[in-house]
NUVEXPA-817828 format. One record per residue: residue number from 1; x, y, z negated of N, C-alpha, C in turn; residue in one letter. Coordinates in pm, 1 decimal, padded with zeros to 6 digits, always signed. Atoms other than C-alpha are relative to their C-alpha. Layout:
BEGIN
rec seq NUM, n.east X, n.north Y, n.up Z, ca.east X, ca.north Y, ca.up Z, c.east X, c.north Y, c.up Z, type a
...
//
This chain:
BEGIN
rec seq 1, n.east -00042.2, n.north +00113.0, n.up -00082.2, ca.east -11102.4, ca.north +05059.3, ca.up -05609.5, c.east +00143.5, c.north -00036.5, c.up -00036.7, type x
rec seq 2, n.east -00130.4, n.north +00052.6, n.up +00038.4, ca.east -10809.6, ca.north +04869.9, ca.up -05768.9, c.east +00089.5, c.north +00104.7, c.up -00065.1, type x
rec seq 3, n.east -00076.9, n.north -00103.3, n.up +00067.1, ca.east -10699.2, ca.north +05181.5, ca.up -05957.8, c.east +00075.7, c.north +00091.4, c.up +00094.9, type x
rec seq 4, n.east -00065.9, n.north -00087.4, n.up -00098.5, ca.east -10598.2, ca.north +05366.1, ca.up -05639.0, c.east -00081.9, c.north +00127.2, c.up +00015.9, type x
rec seq 5, n.east +00068.7, n.north -00127.5, n.up -00019.6, ca.east -10681.2, ca.north +05733.1, ca.up -05615.5, c.east +00008.5, c.north +00038.9, c.up +00147.7, type x
rec seq 6, n.east -00002.6, n.north -00048.5, n.up -00138.1, ca.east -10730.1, ca.north +05930.3, ca.up -05296.9, c.east +00141.1, c.north +00031.5, c.up +00047.1, type x
rec seq 7, n.east -00138.4, n.north -00031.5, n.up -00034.7, ca.east -10367.0, ca.north +06044.9, ca.up -05306.6, c.east +00080.5, c.north -00124.5, c.up +00033.8, type x
rec seq 8, n.east -00069.8, n.north +00126.1, n.up -00026.8, ca.east -10240.3, ca.north +05687.5, ca.up -05323.5, c.east -00039.4, c.north -00056.1, c.up +00137.1, type x
rec seq 9, n.east +00047.5, n.north +00049.8, n.up -00129.5, ca.east -10456.2, ca.north +05588.0, ca.up -05028.2, c.east +00055.3, c.north +00082.7, c.up +00115.4, type x
rec seq 10, n.east -00055.9, n.north -00086.8, n.up -00103.3, ca.east -10331.8, ca.north +05886.8, ca.up -04829.8, c.east +00146.4, c.north -00035.1, c.up +00026.1, type x
rec seq 11, n.east -00141.3, n.north +00037.4, n.up -00015.6, ca.east -09967.6, ca.north +05794.2, ca.up -04894.3, c.east +00011.0, c.north -00134.9, c.up +00069.6, type x
rec seq 12, n.east -00000.1, n.north +00131.2, n.up -00064.0, ca.east -10039.8, ca.north +05432.2, ca.up -04798.9, c.east -00033.1, c.north +00011.1, c.up +00149.0, type x
rec seq 13, n.east +00036.6, n.north -00018.9, n.up -00140.6, ca.east -10204.6, ca.north +05545.6, ca.up -04474.3, c.east +00114.4, c.north +00062.3, c.up +00078.8, type x
rec seq 14, n.east -00113.4, n.north -00063.6, n.up -00068.3, ca.east -09906.4, ca.north +05765.9, ca.up -04386.3, c.east +00110.9, c.north -00102.0, c.up +00023.3, type x
rec seq 15, n.east -00104.4, n.north +00102.6, n.up -00014.6, ca.east -09663.5, ca.north +05477.6, ca.up -04447.9, c.east -00036.6, c.north -00096.9, c.up +00111.1, type x
rec seq 16, n.east +00043.5, n.north +00092.9, n.up -00105.0, ca.east -09867.9, ca.north +05244.4, ca.up -04227.5, c.east +00010.4, c.north +00066.1, c.up +00136.9, type x
rec seq 17, n.east -00008.6, n.north -00069.1, n.up -00128.5, ca.east -09884.4, ca.north +05506.0, ca.up -03952.7, c.east +00145.0, c.north +00019.1, c.up +00044.3, type x
rec seq 18, n.east -00139.5, n.north -00023.1, n.up -00035.9, ca.east -09509.9, ca.north +05577.7, ca.up -03966.5, c.east +00072.9, c.north -00128.4, c.up +00039.5, type x
rec seq 19, n.east -00077.0, n.north +00121.4, n.up -00021.5, ca.east -09381.3, ca.north +05222.0, ca.up -03980.4, c.east -00075.0, c.north -00106.3, c.up +00078.4, type x
rec seq 20, n.east +00077.8, n.north +00099.9, n.up -00071.6, ca.east -09663.3, ca.north +05024.3, ca.up -03823.8, c.east -00017.8, c.north -00125.1, c.up -00083.2, type x
rec seq 21, n.east +00031.3, n.north +00117.1, n.up +00080.7, ca.east -09815.4, ca.north +04707.8, ca.up -03956.8, c.east +00098.8, c.north -00114.2, c.up +00022.1, type x
rec seq 22, n.east -00095.4, n.north +00108.6, n.up -00026.6, ca.east -09553.8, ca.north +04481.2, ca.up -03796.6, c.east +00128.8, c.north +00016.3, c.up -00078.9, type x
rec seq 23, n.east -00126.3, n.north -00024.4, n.up +00069.6, ca.east -09259.2, ca.north +04644.7, ca.up -03973.4, c.east -00014.4, c.north +00007.4, c.up -00151.0, type x
rec seq 24, n.east +00020.1, n.north -00010.0, n.up +00144.4, ca.east -09416.3, ca.north +04664.2, ca.up -04320.1, c.east +00057.1, c.north -00119.6, c.up -00077.2, type x
rec seq 25, n.east -00062.6, n.north +00110.8, n.up +00074.3, ca.east -09313.0, ca.north +04309.0, ca.up -04425.9, c.east +00152.3, c.north +00011.0, c.up -00005.3, type x
rec seq 26, n.east -00145.2, n.north -00018.9, n.up -00002.0, ca.east -08954.3, ca.north +04383.3, ca.up -04320.5, c.east +00041.6, c.north +00110.2, c.up -00096.7, type x
rec seq 27, n.east -00027.8, n.north -00111.2, n.up +00090.3, ca.east -08963.3, ca.north +04709.8, ca.up -04511.6, c.east -00011.3, c.north -00044.8, c.up -00145.5, type x
rec seq 28, n.east +00016.8, n.north +00051.7, n.up +00134.8, ca.east -09094.0, ca.north +04535.6, ca.up -04822.7, c.east +00111.7, c.north -00094.2, c.up -00040.2, type x
rec seq 29, n.east -00109.6, n.north +00093.1, n.up +00026.9, ca.east -08830.5, ca.north +04264.2, ca.up -04796.9, c.east +00129.8, c.north +00075.1, c.up -00025.4, type x
rec seq 30, n.east -00122.4, n.north -00078.4, n.up +00017.7, ca.east -08550.5, ca.north +04516.6, ca.up -04758.7, c.east -00003.0, c.north +00076.5, c.up -00132.3, type x
rec seq 31, n.east +00013.4, n.north -00071.0, n.up +00126.7, ca.east -08681.8, ca.north +04716.3, ca.up -05054.3, c.east +00021.7, c.north -00095.0, c.up -00118.0, type x
rec seq 32, n.east -00017.3, n.north +00099.2, n.up +00105.6, ca.east -08699.2, ca.north +04402.5, ca.up -05267.9, c.east +00145.1, c.north -00042.3, c.up -00016.0, type x
rec seq 33, n.east -00142.0, n.north +00037.5, n.up +00005.3, ca.east -08343.5, ca.north +04301.4, ca.up -05177.8, c.east +00083.3, c.north +00113.4, c.up -00058.6, type x
rec seq 34, n.east -00072.6, n.north -00114.9, n.up +00053.6, ca.east -08223.2, ca.north +04652.8, ca.up -05257.2, c.east -00017.0, c.north +00013.4, c.up -00150.1, type x
rec seq 35, n.east +00025.7, n.north -00006.8, n.up +00144.4, ca.east -08388.0, ca.north +04652.1, ca.up -05599.9, c.east +00074.0, c.north -00112.8, c.up -00070.8, type x
rec seq 36, n.east -00070.7, n.north +00114.1, n.up +00059.2, ca.east -08244.1, ca.north +04305.7, ca.up -05670.1, c.east +00150.1, c.north +00027.9, c.up -00008.2, type x
rec seq 37, n.east -00143.5, n.north -00031.8, n.up -00000.4, ca.east -07894.2, ca.north +04419.2, ca.up -05572.0, c.east +00032.3, c.north +00109.2, c.up -00101.6, type x
rec seq 38, n.east -00020.2, n.north -00107.2, n.up +00097.4, ca.east -07930.6, ca.north +04732.1, ca.up -05785.3, c.east +00000.2, c.north -00055.1, c.up -00142.0, type x
rec seq 39, n.east +00006.5, n.north +00060.0, n.up +00133.7, ca.east -08033.4, ca.north +04531.6, ca.up -06091.4, c.east +00122.5, c.north -00086.5, c.up -00025.9, type x
rec seq 40, n.east -00118.5, n.north +00084.8, n.up +00013.5, ca.east -07749.8, ca.north +04286.8, ca.up -06030.3, c.east +00123.8, c.north +00086.1, c.up -00024.4, type x
rec seq 41, n.east -00111.4, n.north -00091.6, n.up +00019.2, ca.east -07508.0, ca.north +04578.5, ca.up -06008.0, c.east +00000.9, c.north +00061.1, c.up -00139.3, type x
rec seq 42, n.east +00008.0, n.north -00053.8, n.up +00135.2, ca.east -07633.4, ca.north +04721.0, ca.up -06336.5, c.east +00047.6, c.north -00101.3, c.up -00103.7, type x
rec seq 43, n.east -00043.3, n.north +00105.0, n.up +00091.2, ca.east -07565.2, ca.north +04387.6, ca.up -06504.1, c.east +00149.8, c.north -00026.5, c.up +00012.3, type x
rec seq 44, n.east -00143.1, n.north +00017.8, n.up -00018.8, ca.east -07210.5, ca.north +04395.6, ca.up -06369.9, c.east +00035.7, c.north -00129.2, c.up +00070.1, type x
rec seq 45, n.east -00025.9, n.north +00125.0, n.up -00071.9, ca.east -07247.9, ca.north +04077.2, ca.up -06168.9, c.east +00018.5, c.north +00032.2, c.up +00147.6, type x
rec seq 46, n.east -00021.7, n.north -00012.9, n.up -00143.5, ca.east -07089.8, ca.north +04097.0, ca.up -05827.3, c.east +00098.6, c.north -00105.8, c.up +00044.8, type x
rec seq 47, n.east -00084.4, n.north +00106.4, n.up -00054.0, ca.east -06885.0, ca.north +03873.5, ca.up -05601.7, c.east +00146.3, c.north +00017.7, c.up -00039.6, type x
rec seq 48, n.east -00138.7, n.north -00021.8, n.up +00040.6, ca.east -06555.1, ca.north +04036.1, ca.up -05706.6, c.east +00027.9, c.north -00062.2, c.up -00136.8, type x
rec seq 49, n.east -00017.9, n.north +00058.7, n.up +00132.4, ca.east -06605.0, ca.north +03927.0, ca.up -06067.9, c.east +00007.2, c.north -00151.7, c.up +00008.6, type x
rec seq 50, n.east +00000.0, n.north +00144.1, n.up -00015.0, ca.east -06681.8, ca.north +03571.2, ca.up -05961.0, c.east +00132.2, c.north -00049.8, c.up +00058.2, type x
rec seq 51, n.east -00124.6, n.north +00041.3, n.up -00063.2, ca.east -06371.2, ca.north +03552.1, ca.up -05742.1, c.east +00117.2, c.north +00014.6, c.up -00096.3, type x
rec seq 52, n.east -00108.1, n.north -00019.5, n.up +00095.4, ca.east -06147.7, ca.north +03688.9, ca.up -06019.7, c.east +00001.6, c.north -00109.9, c.up -00105.7, type x
rec seq 53, n.east +00005.9, n.north +00106.0, n.up +00099.7, ca.east -06268.7, ca.north +03420.2, ca.up -06261.1, c.east +00056.6, c.north -00130.5, c.up +00055.3, type x
rec seq 54, n.east -00047.1, n.north +00124.4, n.up -00061.6, ca.east -06181.8, ca.north +03144.1, ca.up -06013.3, c.east +00152.0, c.north +00001.5, c.up +00020.2, type x
rec seq 55, n.east -00144.4, n.north -00009.3, n.up -00027.0, ca.east -05826.1, ca.north +03271.9, ca.up -05953.9, c.east +00081.3, c.north -00019.9, c.up -00124.7, type x
//
């Protein structure tokens, strides 16, 4: 089923039980923003660099 093993389904069930179905979209959004910020940080792009270029 979609390449998910029993272990994956068990982990997914635990996450749903811990956080509830209402908080999962918020959790996914926060995770996505964190990954985006991490990638941006690896590239060296942050607001301090932008402000220094304008000064």
